[in-house]
N, C-alpha and C positions, 0 to 999 in steps of 0.2 A: 753388423758395420760401422754401428756407432761407437762402439769398443776401439776398432781399429779405425776410427776417427772422420769414417763419412760425417758432414754436415749434416746439419737436421734438415734444411732445406732438399738436402740430395733425398735422404730418408724417406722424406715426404712426397716425392716424386717419386720413388719405387715404392713405395706402399701404395700408392694410388689415393692420397687423404688430399681434401681440399683443404682440411686447416688441419696448422701445425700443431695445436693443442693435441687432435688426434693423436698422430705421429705420438707426441710426449708423454701420453698415457701407457704407453709400450716400451717405452727407455726405463729400465731397470739395472742401475750401474752394479757393474762387476764389484763384489766383494772386496778383491785385494785395491780399486779404485779408490773406494770407502776407506779401506783402514790406512791404503797410503795416506789419504786427504789427512786423515787423524795424527798421524805418523811427523805430519809437516808442522801440524800446528801446536802441536806438544813439543817439539821441537822446538817453535818459536815462544811458546810460554816457559818451556826449561830455560831459554836463554835470557830470560825473565826473571826467574826465580819463582817463577809461579807451578802450580800443579798438574801433571801429567793428567792425557785426556786418553780413554778408551772407547772404542766403539760397545755400543749396547746396543738390545733390541733383537737378538740373534737366536 
């Protein structure tokens, strides 16, 4: 649901958590989201003649 854009507040209510930090513990980013964010940052850095970045830790 989070990947579909449902807000943390709504996810918290659906899960029945009293504290949003509990809900956050269950949120894991989609690998494509992490890769996409890295690609965007790499594009920004490359545009300034900097090094490319890559996703690590898999």
